[in-house]
OpenMM code with the backbone's topology and positions (N, CA, C; nanometers):
from openmm import Vec3, app, unit

residues = "MET VAL ASP LEU GLN VAL LEU LEU PRO SER LEU LEU TYR SER VAL LEU ILE VAL LEU VAL ILE PHE LEU ILE MET PHE VAL VAL ARG LEU ILE ARG VAL ILE ASN LYS VAL ASP GLY VAL LEU ASP ASP VAL SER GLY LYS LEU ASP LYS LEU ASP LYS LEU PHE GLU LEU ILE ASP CYS THR THR GLU TYR ALA SER SER ILE THR ASP LYS LEU SER ALA SER PHE LYS GLY LEU ILE ASN PHE ILE ALA LYS ARG LYS LYS GLY ARG LYS ILE ASP GLU".split()
positions = [
    Vec3(9.5008, 17.2252, 9.3047),
    Vec3(9.4853, 17.1388, 9.2166),
    Vec3(9.6267, 17.0737, 9.1537),
    Vec3(9.7025, 17.1729, 9.1522),
    Vec3(9.8532, 17.1404, 9.1132),
    Vec3(9.9215, 17.0589, 9.2167),
    Vec3(9.8878, 17.0737, 9.3251),
    Vec3(9.9407, 17.0203, 9.4303),
    Vec3(9.8937, 16.8623, 9.4351),
    Vec3(9.7843, 16.8438, 9.4058),
    Vec3(9.7381, 16.7067, 9.3834),
    Vec3(9.8037, 16.6258, 9.2656),
    Vec3(9.8338, 16.6988, 9.1601),
    Vec3(9.8931, 16.6363, 9.0478),
    Vec3(10.0453, 16.6032, 9.0815),
    Vec3(10.0972, 16.6572, 9.1575),
    Vec3(10.2402, 16.6281, 9.1988),
    Vec3(10.2294, 16.5369, 9.3172),
    Vec3(10.1455, 16.5541, 9.4224),
    Vec3(10.1311, 16.4622, 9.5388),
    Vec3(10.0972, 16.3288, 9.5039),
    Vec3(9.9938, 16.2975, 9.4254),
    Vec3(9.9463, 16.1600, 9.3938),
    Vec3(10.0460, 16.0749, 9.3336),
    Vec3(10.1065, 16.1228, 9.2302),
    Vec3(10.2110, 16.0207, 9.1623),
    Vec3(10.3245, 15.9920, 9.2675),
    Vec3(10.3688, 16.1026, 9.3447),
    Vec3(10.4594, 16.0659, 9.4318),
    Vec3(10.4271, 15.9749, 9.5367),
    Vec3(10.3044, 15.9777, 9.5850),
    Vec3(10.2458, 15.8994, 9.6891),
    Vec3(10.2296, 15.7471, 9.6161),
    Vec3(10.1884, 15.7402, 9.5135),
    Vec3(10.1848, 15.5979, 9.4327),
    Vec3(10.3197, 15.5540, 9.4262),
    Vec3(10.4229, 15.6363, 9.3743),
    Vec3(10.5528, 15.5823, 9.3617),
    Vec3(10.6140, 15.5149, 9.4987),
    Vec3(10.5932, 15.6039, 9.5977),
    Vec3(10.6460, 15.5671, 9.7366),
    Vec3(10.5720, 15.4372, 9.7745),
    Vec3(10.4295, 15.4191, 9.7494),
    Vec3(10.3585, 15.2971, 9.7983),
    Vec3(10.4225, 15.1814, 9.6981),
    Vec3(10.4458, 15.1929, 9.5757),
    Vec3(10.4982, 15.0956, 9.4974),
    Vec3(10.6289, 15.0547, 9.5368),
    Vec3(10.7157, 15.1466, 9.5646),
    Vec3(10.8462, 15.1147, 9.6275),
    Vec3(10.8448, 15.0313, 9.7390),
    Vec3(10.7554, 15.0800, 9.8470),
    Vec3(10.7367, 14.9923, 9.9735),
    Vec3(10.7050, 14.8535, 9.9303),
    Vec3(10.6004, 14.8309, 9.8506),
    Vec3(10.5619, 14.7108, 9.7917),
    Vec3(10.6464, 14.6186, 9.7366),
    Vec3(10.7456, 14.6846, 9.6434),
    Vec3(10.8497, 14.5957, 9.5952),
    Vec3(10.9549, 14.5652, 9.6971),
    Vec3(10.9873, 14.6565, 9.7849),
    Vec3(11.0723, 14.6016, 9.8921),
    Vec3(11.0229, 14.4930, 9.9713),
    Vec3(10.8865, 14.4894, 10.0053),
    Vec3(10.8259, 14.3918, 10.0942),
    Vec3(10.8267, 14.2593, 9.9960),
    Vec3(10.8105, 14.2726, 9.8702),
    Vec3(10.8041, 14.1539, 9.7716),
    Vec3(10.9403, 14.0924, 9.7723),
    Vec3(11.0372, 14.1677, 9.7800),
    Vec3(11.1820, 14.1282, 9.7777),
    Vec3(11.2136, 14.0558, 9.8990),
    Vec3(11.1647, 14.1021, 10.0186),
    Vec3(11.1955, 14.0332, 10.1459),
    Vec3(11.1049, 13.9032, 10.1562),
    Vec3(10.9889, 13.9052, 10.1023),
    Vec3(10.9195, 13.7886, 10.0858),
    Vec3(10.9720, 13.6774, 10.0108),
    Vec3(11.0351, 13.7127, 9.9010),
    Vec3(11.0995, 13.6293, 9.8041),
    Vec3(11.2183, 13.5648, 9.8536),
    Vec3(11.2847, 13.6386, 9.9361),
    Vec3(11.4229, 13.5987, 10.0003),
    Vec3(11.3846, 13.4976, 10.1081),
    Vec3(11.2887, 13.5400, 10.1955),
    Vec3(11.2385, 13.4327, 10.2793),
    Vec3(11.1885, 13.3030, 10.2308),
    Vec3(11.1108, 13.3144, 10.1192),
    Vec3(11.0622, 13.2022, 10.0551),
    Vec3(11.1726, 13.1142, 10.0055),
    Vec3(11.2814, 13.1749, 9.9650),
    Vec3(11.3953, 13.1058, 9.8985),
    Vec3(11.4677, 13.0286, 10.0233),
    Vec3(11.4696, 13.0927, 10.1399),
    Vec3(11.5311, 13.0247, 10.2622),
    Vec3(11.4585, 12.9094, 10.2982),
    Vec3(11.3178, 12.9192, 10.2989),
    Vec3(11.2337, 12.8200, 10.3465),
    Vec3(11.2421, 12.6963, 10.2322),
    Vec3(11.2485, 12.7295, 10.1180),
    Vec3(11.2616, 12.6354, 10.0228),
    Vec3(11.3831, 12.5459, 10.0213),
    Vec3(11.4897, 12.6186, 10.0534),
    Vec3(11.6307, 12.5431, 10.0746),
    Vec3(11.6245, 12.4640, 10.1943),
    Vec3(11.5612, 12.5074, 10.2974),
    Vec3(11.5509, 12.4279, 10.4206),
    Vec3(11.4459, 12.2971, 10.3996),
    Vec3(11.3488, 12.3187, 10.3219),
    Vec3(11.2669, 12.2073, 10.2842),
    Vec3(11.3323, 12.1020, 10.1881),
    Vec3(11.4108, 12.1642, 10.1028),
    Vec3(11.4942, 12.0626, 10.0145),
    Vec3(11.5795, 11.9756, 10.0868),
    Vec3(11.6548, 12.0469, 10.2089),
    Vec3(11.7491, 11.9662, 10.2845),
    Vec3(11.6756, 11.8567, 10.3517),
    Vec3(11.5540, 11.8892, 10.3990),
    Vec3(11.4798, 11.7944, 10.4941),
    Vec3(11.4331, 11.6908, 10.3829),
    Vec3(11.3879, 11.7283, 10.2768),
    Vec3(11.3551, 11.6234, 10.1687),
    Vec3(11.4630, 11.5353, 10.1398),
    Vec3(11.5897, 11.5791, 10.1133),
    Vec3(11.7164, 11.5057, 10.0855),
    Vec3(11.7309, 11.3917, 10.1917),
    Vec3(11.7170, 11.4511, 10.3299),
    Vec3(11.7478, 11.3645, 10.4376),
    Vec3(11.6370, 11.2478, 10.4469),
    Vec3(11.5099, 11.2854, 10.4166),
    Vec3(11.4084, 11.1849, 10.4169),
    Vec3(11.4279, 11.0924, 10.3192),
    Vec3(11.4670, 11.1176, 10.1949),
    Vec3(11.5070, 11.0496, 10.0935),
    Vec3(11.6030, 10.9528, 10.1231),
    Vec3(11.7109, 10.9863, 10.1825),
    Vec3(11.8186, 10.9031, 10.2106),
    Vec3(11.7832, 10.7972, 10.3155),
    Vec3(11.7003, 10.8381, 10.4151),
    Vec3(11.6343, 10.7433, 10.5129),
    Vec3(11.5488, 10.6432, 10.4589),
    Vec3(11.4728, 10.6895, 10.3485),
    Vec3(11.3910, 10.5914, 10.2946),
    Vec3(11.4698, 10.4854, 10.2119),
    Vec3(11.5685, 10.5344, 10.1503),
    Vec3(11.6624, 10.4393, 10.0746),
    Vec3(11.7031, 10.3198, 10.1572),
    Vec3(11.7611, 10.3759, 10.2847),
    Vec3(11.8137, 10.2754, 10.3838),
    Vec3(11.6955, 10.1697, 10.4310),
    Vec3(11.5598, 10.2373, 10.4509),
    Vec3(11.4514, 10.1465, 10.4836),
    Vec3(11.4212, 10.0463, 10.3570),
    Vec3(11.4342, 10.0992, 10.2213),
    Vec3(11.3981, 10.0216, 10.1209),
    Vec3(11.4971, 9.8943, 10.1180),
    Vec3(11.6275, 9.9159, 10.1509),
    Vec3(11.7088, 9.8117, 10.1553),
    Vec3(11.6854, 9.7125, 10.2745),
    Vec3(11.6331, 9.7685, 10.3825),
    Vec3(11.6114, 9.6757, 10.4880),
    Vec3(11.4718, 9.5925, 10.4422),
    Vec3(11.3840, 9.6442, 10.3747),
    Vec3(11.2606, 9.5740, 10.3448),
    Vec3(11.2947, 9.4617, 10.2355),
    Vec3(11.3889, 9.5085, 10.1509),
    Vec3(11.4470, 9.4206, 10.0531),
    Vec3(11.5062, 9.2938, 10.1208),
    Vec3(11.5838, 9.3206, 10.2249),
    Vec3(11.6571, 9.1922, 10.2994),
    Vec3(11.5549, 9.1225, 10.3534),
    Vec3(11.4575, 9.1880, 10.4154),
    Vec3(11.3376, 9.1145, 10.4873),
    Vec3(11.2713, 9.0338, 10.3761),
    Vec3(11.2518, 9.0850, 10.2716),
    Vec3(11.1689, 9.0086, 10.1607),
    Vec3(11.2479, 8.8879, 10.1182),
    Vec3(11.3796, 8.9032, 10.0990),
    Vec3(11.4632, 8.7804, 10.0542),
    Vec3(11.4711, 8.6796, 10.1738),
    Vec3(11.4648, 8.7245, 10.3057),
    Vec3(11.4517, 8.6384, 10.3924),
    Vec3(11.3287, 8.5444, 10.3930),
    Vec3(11.2326, 8.6182, 10.3936),
    Vec3(11.0952, 8.5574, 10.4007),
    Vec3(11.0916, 8.4502, 10.2825),
    Vec3(11.1285, 8.4927, 10.1676),
    Vec3(11.1175, 8.4170, 10.0410),
    Vec3(11.2105, 8.2798, 10.0655),
    Vec3(11.3143, 8.3031, 10.1121),
    Vec3(11.3954, 8.1749, 10.1533),
    Vec3(11.3329, 8.0813, 10.2553),
    Vec3(11.2793, 8.1632, 10.3589),
    Vec3(11.2035, 8.0689, 10.4627),
    Vec3(11.0810, 7.9946, 10.3959),
    Vec3(11.0192, 8.0698, 10.3095),
    Vec3(10.8896, 8.0140, 10.2507),
    Vec3(10.9292, 7.9016, 10.1567),
    Vec3(11.0387, 7.8960, 10.0874),
    Vec3(11.0575, 7.7888, 9.9897),
    Vec3(11.1143, 7.6741, 10.0841),
    Vec3(11.1861, 7.7027, 10.1861),
    Vec3(11.2198, 7.5855, 10.2701),
    Vec3(11.1032, 7.5107, 10.3407),
    Vec3(11.0005, 7.5996, 10.3705),
    Vec3(10.8794, 7.5580, 10.4329),
    Vec3(10.8087, 7.4704, 10.3443),
    Vec3(10.8036, 7.5242, 10.2174),
    Vec3(10.7355, 7.4448, 10.1017),
    Vec3(10.7992, 7.3128, 10.0689),
    Vec3(10.9141, 7.3158, 10.0780),
    Vec3(10.9901, 7.1732, 10.0517),
    Vec3(10.9834, 7.0827, 10.1602),
    Vec3(10.9748, 7.1260, 10.2883),
    Vec3(10.9485, 7.0518, 10.4074),
    Vec3(10.8021, 6.9964, 10.3965),
    Vec3(10.7116, 7.0859, 10.3644),
    Vec3(10.5672, 7.0264, 10.3634),
    Vec3(10.5456, 6.9303, 10.2503),
    Vec3(10.6197, 6.9522, 10.1343),
    Vec3(10.6040, 6.8617, 10.0234),
    Vec3(10.6502, 6.7423, 10.0627),
    Vec3(10.7789, 6.7270, 10.1258),
    Vec3(10.8469, 6.6133, 10.1791),
    Vec3(10.7478, 6.5301, 10.2868),
    Vec3(10.6923, 6.6081, 10.3782),
    Vec3(10.6062, 6.5319, 10.4886),
    Vec3(10.4746, 6.4939, 10.4181),
    Vec3(10.4289, 6.5653, 10.3193),
    Vec3(10.3060, 6.5097, 10.2332),
    Vec3(10.3450, 6.3806, 10.1591),
    Vec3(10.4621, 6.3784, 10.1133),
    Vec3(10.4982, 6.2584, 10.0368),
    Vec3(10.5210, 6.1455, 10.1265),
    Vec3(10.5688, 6.1721, 10.2432),
    Vec3(10.6049, 6.0544, 10.3584),
    Vec3(10.4594, 6.0034, 10.3900),
    Vec3(10.3858, 6.0911, 10.4177),
    Vec3(10.2350, 6.0479, 10.4783),
    Vec3(10.1633, 5.9634, 10.3458),
    Vec3(10.1765, 6.0205, 10.2230),
    Vec3(10.1138, 5.9365, 10.1304),
    Vec3(10.1792, 5.7994, 10.1160),
    Vec3(10.3111, 5.8028, 10.1289),
    Vec3(10.3921, 5.6767, 10.1298),
    Vec3(10.3322, 5.5723, 10.2380),
    Vec3(10.3330, 5.6215, 10.3557),
    Vec3(10.2679, 5.5422, 10.4591),
    Vec3(10.1290, 5.4921, 10.4345),
    Vec3(10.0451, 5.5973, 10.3987),
    Vec3(9.9077, 5.5601, 10.3619),
    Vec3(9.9071, 5.4342, 10.2627),
    Vec3(9.9763, 5.4448, 10.1569),
    Vec3(9.9726, 5.3613, 10.0394),
    Vec3(10.0235, 5.2130, 10.0803),
    Vec3(10.1111, 5.2292, 10.1770),
    Vec3(10.1861, 5.0903, 10.2325),
    Vec3(10.0653, 5.0277, 10.3306),
    Vec3(10.0071, 5.1090, 10.4022),
    Vec3(9.8919, 5.0491, 10.4836),
    Vec3(9.7783, 4.9995, 10.4034),
    Vec3(9.7296, 5.0541, 10.3037),
    Vec3(9.6408, 5.0128, 10.2137),
    Vec3(9.6845, 4.8891, 10.1480),
    Vec3(9.8066, 4.8794, 10.0988),
    Vec3(9.8511, 4.7641, 10.0427),
    Vec3(9.8574, 4.6290, 10.1516),
    Vec3(9.8729, 4.6614, 10.2731),
    Vec3(9.8719, 4.5522, 10.3538),
    Vec3(9.7374, 4.5014, 10.3916),
    Vec3(9.6330, 4.6098, 10.3883),
    Vec3(9.4920, 4.5667, 10.4203),
    Vec3(9.4327, 4.4836, 10.3086),
    Vec3(9.4831, 4.5125, 10.1730),
    Vec3(9.4351, 4.4446, 10.0689),
    Vec3(9.4769, 4.3062, 10.0663),
    Vec3(9.6074, 4.2865, 10.1114),
    Vec3(9.6805, 4.1553, 10.1007),
    Vec3(9.6337, 4.0684, 10.2256),
    Vec3(9.5719, 4.1240, 10.3386),
    Vec3(9.5143, 4.0446, 10.4373),
    Vec3(9.3748, 3.9962, 10.4085),
] * unit.nanometer
topology = app.Topology()
chain = topology.addChain("A")
for resn in residues:
    res = topology.addResidue(resn, chain)
    for name in ("N", "CA", "C"):
        topology.addAtom(name, app.Element.getBySymbol(name[0]), res)
């Protein structure tokens, strides 16, 4: 009986020491993985910033092209209205 009172706590302590060692190893590996993931996320963030600037440039270009197209279509519409009113005026005079 005395042997069990000495054996069980020592066995329990040795198992706990092994668990603590495994936990420390797991935490160290986890820290390494988190550092690698952080590096990858920083890289992706930098690339996304570059893409954001590219899309901003494309947006400005399309806005400029759209404004030019709107001005041209308004001018063309005004020219057609002018020609149509002129022809109407000639038909009324005849």
